[in-house]
MARNUSE-854845 format. One record per residue (C-alpha): residue number from 1; residue in one letter; x, y, z. Coordinates in steps of 0.02 Angstrom, whole numbers, plus 50000, padded with zeros to 5 digits. Layout:
(r NUM, A, (X, Y, Z))
...
END
This chain:
(r 1, M, (61434, 60079, 52431))
(r 2, K, (61370, 59958, 52287))
(r 3, G, (61345, 59778, 52311))
(r 4, I, (61236, 59624, 52290))
(r 5, S, (61129, 59567, 52431))
(r 6, Y, (60973, 59455, 52467))
(r 7, S, (60838, 59475, 52607))
(r 8, R, (60769, 59304, 52593))
(r 9, Y, (60816, 59134, 52540))
(r 10, G, (60779, 59076, 52357))
(r 11, G, (60838, 59067, 52182))
(r 12, P, (60953, 59198, 52089))
(r 13, E, (60813, 59315, 52069))
(r 14, V, (60830, 59362, 52261))
(r 15, L, (60990, 59435, 52224))
(r 16, E, (60981, 59626, 52218))
(r 17, Y, (61105, 59747, 52164))
(r 18, G, (61105, 59927, 52235))
(r 19, E, (61167, 60031, 52386))
(r 20, L, (61219, 59952, 52545))
(r 21, R, (61289, 60012, 52720))
(r 22, D, (61477, 60050, 52709))
(r 23, P, (61572, 59904, 52812))
(r 24, S, (61633, 59945, 52980))
(r 25, I, (61802, 59855, 53020))
(r 26, G, (61852, 59798, 53205))
(r 27, P, (62030, 59801, 53280))
(r 28, D, (62094, 59629, 53198))
(r 29, S, (62019, 59677, 53025))
(r 30, V, (62060, 59774, 52863))
(r 31, L, (61946, 59859, 52744))
(r 32, V, (61966, 59783, 52564))
(r 33, K, (61936, 59875, 52411))
(r 34, V, (61872, 59731, 52301))
(r 35, R, (61930, 59702, 52132))
(r 36, A, (61855, 59528, 52104))
(r 37, A, (61760, 59391, 52192))
(r 38, A, (61727, 59219, 52140))
(r 39, V, (61579, 59117, 52140))
(r 40, N, (61589, 58947, 52222))
(r 41, P, (61433, 58820, 52245))
(r 42, V, (61419, 58859, 52433))
(r 43, D, (61371, 59027, 52387))
(r 44, W, (61215, 58982, 52297))
(r 45, K, (61173, 58842, 52416))
(r 46, A, (61186, 58968, 52557))
(r 47, R, (61063, 59080, 52466))
(r 48, Q, (60939, 58937, 52454))
(r 49, G, (60944, 58919, 52637))
(r 50, R, (61044, 58744, 52632))
(r 51, L, (61163, 58804, 52770))
(r 52, D, (61025, 58854, 52890))
(r 53, G, (61071, 58779, 53048))
(r 54, V, (61257, 58770, 53002))
(r 55, L, (61292, 58948, 53014))
(r 56, D, (61172, 59096, 53083))
(r 57, T, (61108, 59209, 52942))
(r 58, V, (61099, 59395, 52973))
(r 59, F, (60987, 59478, 52834))
(r 60, P, (61031, 59557, 52717))
(r 61, V, (61157, 59450, 52660))
(r 62, V, (61294, 59504, 52539))
(r 63, P, (61352, 59336, 52465))
(r 64, G, (61535, 59275, 52426))
(r 65, W, (61682, 59215, 52527))
(r 66, D, (61819, 59234, 52395))
(r 67, V, (61906, 59390, 52365))
(r 68, S, (62055, 59494, 52280))
(r 69, G, (62065, 59674, 52318))
(r 70, V, (62178, 59815, 52406))
(r 71, V, (62188, 59855, 52590))
(r 72, V, (62134, 60038, 52601))
(r 73, R, (62112, 60029, 52783))
(r 74, P, (62186, 59919, 52924))
(r 75, G, (62116, 59909, 53100))
(r 76, P, (62206, 59983, 53241))
(r 77, S, (62293, 59813, 53297))
(r 78, V, (62334, 59752, 53128))
(r 79, T, (62524, 59745, 53086))
(r 80, E, (62518, 59611, 52948))
(r 81, F, (62453, 59726, 52817))
(r 82, S, (62466, 59906, 52760))
(r 83, V, (62371, 60019, 52649))
(r 84, G, (62401, 59987, 52473))
(r 85, D, (62441, 59798, 52489))
(r 86, E, (62356, 59683, 52367))
(r 87, V, (62279, 59532, 52453))
(r 88, I, (62165, 59388, 52415))
(r 89, G, (62058, 59306, 52553))
(r 90, Y, (61927, 59170, 52602))
(r 91, V, (61832, 59292, 52697))
(r 92, R, (61732, 59161, 52800))
(r 93, E, (61651, 59211, 52967))
(r 94, D, (61541, 59104, 53073))
(r 95, F, (61392, 59184, 53009))
(r 96, L, (61325, 59243, 52844))
(r 97, S, (61305, 59426, 52815))
(r 98, R, (61461, 59511, 52766))
(r 99, G, (61514, 59437, 52608))
(r 100, T, (61631, 59479, 52445))
(r 101, F, (61506, 59529, 52320))
(r 102, A, (61527, 59718, 52354))
(r 103, E, (61645, 59868, 52323))
(r 104, Y, (61716, 59848, 52502))
(r 105, V, (61729, 59709, 52616))
(r 106, A, (61780, 59696, 52802))
(r 107, A, (61907, 59553, 52812))
(r 108, P, (61987, 59481, 52967))
(r 109, V, (62164, 59471, 52949))
(r 110, R, (62151, 59276, 52982))
(r 111, T, (62064, 59250, 52824))
(r 112, L, (62188, 59346, 52708))
(r 113, G, (62360, 59324, 52616))
(r 114, R, (62462, 59415, 52499))
(r 115, K, (62396, 59413, 52309))
(r 116, P, (62517, 59306, 52189))
(r 117, R, (62600, 59442, 52083))
(r 118, N, (62585, 59349, 51929))
(r 119, L, (62394, 59315, 51942))
(r 120, T, (62277, 59432, 51867))
(r 121, W, (62132, 59502, 51999))
(r 122, E, (62017, 59383, 51917))
(r 123, A, (62130, 59231, 51929))
(r 124, A, (62182, 59275, 52105))
(r 125, A, (62003, 59299, 52171))
(r 126, G, (61979, 59104, 52112))
(r 127, L, (62113, 59041, 52212))
(r 128, P, (62070, 59048, 52404))
(r 129, L, (61924, 58927, 52432))
(r 130, V, (61971, 58804, 52308))
(r 131, G, (62146, 58809, 52333))
(r 132, L, (62134, 58798, 52519))
(r 133, T, (62007, 58656, 52498))
(r 134, A, (62136, 58554, 52387))
(r 135, Y, (62289, 58597, 52497))
(r 136, Q, (62210, 58551, 52655))
(r 137, V, (62141, 58395, 52586))
(r 138, L, (62281, 58334, 52496))
(r 139, V, (62435, 58383, 52606))
(r 140, K, (62351, 58385, 52774))
(r 141, A, (62214, 58260, 52767))
(r 142, L, (62268, 58132, 52643))
(r 143, Q, (62455, 58169, 52659))
(r 144, V, (62484, 58128, 52475))
(r 145, R, (62663, 58052, 52447))
(r 146, R, (62769, 58042, 52290))
(r 147, G, (62738, 57871, 52199))
(r 148, E, (62553, 57861, 52256))
(r 149, T, (62395, 57860, 52146))
(r 150, V, (62270, 57980, 52177))
(r 151, L, (62087, 57992, 52121))
(r 152, V, (62020, 58170, 52110))
(r 153, H, (61830, 58180, 52066))
(r 154, A, (61766, 58336, 51960))
(r 155, A, (61949, 58359, 51907))
(r 156, A, (61899, 58502, 51777))
(r 157, G, (61806, 58602, 51912))
(r 158, G, (61865, 58735, 52034))
(r 159, V, (61927, 58617, 52173))
(r 160, G, (61966, 58480, 52059))
(r 161, S, (62076, 58576, 51937))
(r 162, I, (62190, 58640, 52085))
(r 163, A, (62188, 58471, 52162))
(r 164, V, (62265, 58388, 52005))
(r 165, Q, (62395, 58520, 51989))
(r 166, L, (62439, 58508, 52172))
(r 167, A, (62453, 58324, 52177))
(r 168, R, (62557, 58310, 52028))
(r 169, H, (62666, 58429, 52122))
(r 170, L, (62678, 58314, 52262))
(r 171, G, (62729, 58186, 52147))
(r 172, A, (62576, 58073, 52130))
(r 173, R, (62503, 57996, 51990))
(r 174, V, (62326, 58082, 51970))
(r 175, I, (62174, 58004, 51890))
(r 176, G, (62028, 58122, 51874))
(r 177, T, (61852, 58103, 51828))
(r 178, A, (61782, 58227, 51704))
(r 179, G, (61654, 58239, 51558))
(r 180, E, (61734, 58192, 51392))
(r 181, D, (61726, 58368, 51343))
(r 182, N, (61852, 58407, 51475))
(r 183, H, (61971, 58272, 51454))
(r 184, D, (62099, 58373, 51359))
(r 185, F, (62089, 58505, 51499))
(r 186, V, (62122, 58370, 51633))
(r 187, R, (62267, 58314, 51540))
(r 188, S, (62336, 58482, 51526))
(r 189, L, (62337, 58489, 51711))
(r 190, G, (62439, 58337, 51724))
(r 191, G, (62302, 58209, 51762))
(r 192, E, (62235, 58049, 51669))
(r 193, P, (62053, 58073, 51635))
(r 194, V, (61918, 57949, 51642))
(r 195, T, (61730, 57983, 51616))
(r 196, H, (61617, 57991, 51772))
(r 197, G, (61447, 57894, 51780))
(r 198, D, (61403, 57713, 51740))
(r 199, G, (61551, 57605, 51734))
(r 200, L, (61673, 57723, 51821))
(r 201, S, (61723, 57584, 51939))
(r 202, E, (61776, 57481, 51792))
(r 203, R, (61875, 57619, 51714))
(r 204, V, (61977, 57669, 51866))
(r 205, R, (62023, 57482, 51899))
(r 206, G, (62084, 57471, 51725))
(r 207, L, (62205, 57619, 51759))
(r 208, A, (62245, 57568, 51946))
(r 209, P, (62224, 57368, 51959))
(r 210, E, (62307, 57366, 52133))
(r 211, G, (62191, 57499, 52196))
(r 212, L, (62211, 57684, 52250))
(r 213, D, (62327, 57750, 52384))
(r 214, A, (62200, 57901, 52409))
(r 215, A, (62035, 57972, 52330))
(r 216, F, (61965, 58143, 52344))
(r 217, D, (61782, 58143, 52336))
(r 218, T, (61692, 58306, 52290))
(r 219, V, (61526, 58243, 52232))
(r 220, G, (61460, 58117, 52374))
(r 221, G, (61325, 57987, 52355))
(r 222, D, (61356, 57847, 52241))
(r 223, T, (61524, 57924, 52181))
(r 224, L, (61584, 57914, 52368))
(r 225, K, (61533, 57723, 52381))
(r 226, V, (61628, 57696, 52213))
(r 227, S, (61782, 57778, 52278))
(r 228, A, (61796, 57679, 52445))
(r 229, N, (61780, 57521, 52347))
(r 230, L, (61918, 57574, 52233))
(r 231, L, (62052, 57600, 52386))
(r 232, A, (62201, 57489, 52412))
(r 233, P, (62195, 57402, 52584))
(r 234, E, (62289, 57546, 52663))
(r 235, G, (62208, 57680, 52555))
(r 236, R, (62137, 57852, 52626))
(r 237, L, (61982, 57930, 52583))
(r 238, V, (61922, 58114, 52608))
(r 239, S, (61761, 58200, 52554))
(r 240, I, (61706, 58385, 52548))
(r 241, A, (61530, 58336, 52486))
(r 242, D, (61463, 58190, 52600))
(r 243, G, (61470, 58160, 52791))
(r 244, D, (61442, 57969, 52756))
(r 245, V, (61620, 57970, 52719))
(r 246, V, (61653, 57922, 52902))
(r 247, D, (61561, 57753, 52869))
(r 248, Y, (61694, 57706, 52759))
(r 249, G, (61831, 57743, 52862))
(r 250, G, (61860, 57906, 52794))
(r 251, R, (61857, 58093, 52843))
(r 252, Y, (61744, 58234, 52803))
(r 253, L, (61827, 58395, 52779))
(r 254, F, (61767, 58583, 52772))
(r 255, V, (61890, 58700, 52718))
(r 256, R, (61938, 58836, 52849))
(r 257, P, (62034, 59010, 52828))
(r 258, D, (62216, 58989, 52850))
(r 259, P, (62336, 59138, 52818))
(r 260, T, (62483, 59015, 52818))
(r 261, D, (62408, 58905, 52692))
(r 262, L, (62351, 59046, 52583))
(r 263, T, (62537, 59106, 52587))
(r 264, R, (62600, 58938, 52528))
(r 265, L, (62478, 58932, 52397))
(r 266, A, (62527, 59117, 52326))
(r 267, E, (62704, 59046, 52325))
(r 268, L, (62655, 58898, 52222))
(r 269, A, (62557, 59007, 52106))
(r 270, E, (62705, 59119, 52088))
(r 271, Q, (62817, 58965, 52051))
(r 272, G, (62695, 58908, 51910))
(r 273, V, (62641, 58748, 52008))
(r 274, V, (62459, 58800, 52012))
(r 275, D, (62360, 58906, 51901))
(r 276, V, (62182, 58967, 51905))
(r 277, H, (62073, 58940, 51745))
(r 278, V, (61945, 59068, 51741))
(r 279, S, (61801, 59010, 51617))
(r 280, H, (61676, 59161, 51629))
(r 281, T, (61683, 59334, 51707))
(r 282, F, (61531, 59449, 51755))
(r 283, P, (61516, 59636, 51809))
(r 284, L, (61455, 59649, 51990))
(r 285, E, (61279, 59700, 51947))
(r 286, R, (61261, 59526, 51842))
(r 287, A, (61290, 59422, 51999))
(r 288, A, (61126, 59332, 51970))
(r 289, D, (61188, 59270, 51803))
(r 290, A, (61352, 59209, 51881))
(r 291, H, (61250, 59106, 52004))
(r 292, R, (61142, 59042, 51871))
(r 293, L, (61290, 58971, 51768))
(r 294, S, (61375, 58901, 51929))
(r 295, E, (61211, 58812, 51974))
(r 296, E, (61215, 58711, 51818))
(r 297, G, (61360, 58628, 51873))
(r 298, R, (61465, 58612, 51713))
(r 299, T, (61584, 58751, 51721))
(r 300, R, (61772, 58719, 51698))
(r 301, G, (61871, 58803, 51825))
(r 302, K, (61808, 58963, 51901))
(r 303, I, (61672, 59098, 51877))
(r 304, V, (61725, 59267, 51930))
(r 305, V, (61629, 59438, 51973))
(r 306, T, (61729, 59596, 51948))
(r 307, V, (61711, 59769, 52012))
(r 308, A, (61743, 59925, 51904))
(r 309, W, (61827, 60073, 51984))
(r 310, E, (61875, 60252, 51944))
(r 311, E, (62035, 60322, 51990))
(r 312, E, (61986, 60403, 52156))
(r 313, E, (61933, 60291, 52292))
(r 314, R, (61770, 60353, 52378))
(r 315, L, (61820, 60289, 52557))
(r 316, G, (61953, 60370, 52656))
(r 317, T, (62108, 60277, 52713))
(r 318, G, (62122, 60344, 52891))
(r 319, W, (62062, 60247, 53040))
END
C-alpha cells in the first residue's frame, strides 16, 4: 500500500511518501480503507521526538491518529463492524508505528465508531481526537452544567471550536480566546470572543466579573496561570497542555479512545449540535505540507489529508 512514514525524528522533511507493508490485523481489529485522516499537533510533536519517553517508537512510523474510512476486513472476533461499514476512529495505540496516513490502517475496535451520516469524509476524519478531547474535558472532567460560564482557550482551533459548540449545547455561556481575525468565527459557534495575549485577564473579568465556573486550557504556561486566577471560588480547571495544572488545584487530561464517546459524538453531529470546520485539505502525498501548516499554529478548525481511490479495492475482504 501507499502511505507516509518517517524513519527518524525531525522536521516535515523526514516524511516520505511511498510503498509500505500492508497491515496485518489481529482478532480484535478491523482493516479500514482510509478515505481521510486529520492532522493534529500531536502528530508533528511525535515526529519531532517530543513523545519519546511517553510512547515507545517503532520505526518506520506511519503518522496520524484520526481517520474516516470503510471496513474491508474484520478480525475473527469482531462483531461490532462488518465489511462496508463506514467508520471514524481515534486510532491510538500504546506505541508509535501504525498510523492513519496510509491507504489502509489496522484499527482496534476500541478506537472506532460509526461515521456520522451527514459529515463528509474530510469533516468526519477531523472529529475523533478533537471531539473526544472536548467531550471528555467538558462532560466528564469539568462536568459543565446549564447556566455556568466557561472559558475555552484557542476557541477557533480544532479542539476549541468543538468545545465551544459542545459547551453551548450543555447550556453554558462560553467565552473563547482567539485572534481578532477569528472573532466572527467564534461568534458563529455560539461563543463570546476575547483576544488572547496581554490584558487577557482584564478582558475576561470584564465579561465575567464574578469569576468563571470552569476553564478549559489548551495552551499552558502563562495562559494556565491566568485561567486559574479567573476562577470563581468553586471554579474547576482542566488542561490538556500543561501538567502544572495540578499545582492550581486542577486536572490534566490526555484524551483516550472510547467507542461509547465516539458514538455520542456521531449522534451530536447528526443532530447538528457539533460540526467540524475543515480549513485545508491535502492529498496524501503532500502530508509534509499539511504538517508544516499545522506547525504554524494559526489554523481555523482542521487540516485534513485525503486518499484517492479507484473503484476496485486492491486488498481482499476475506480473513
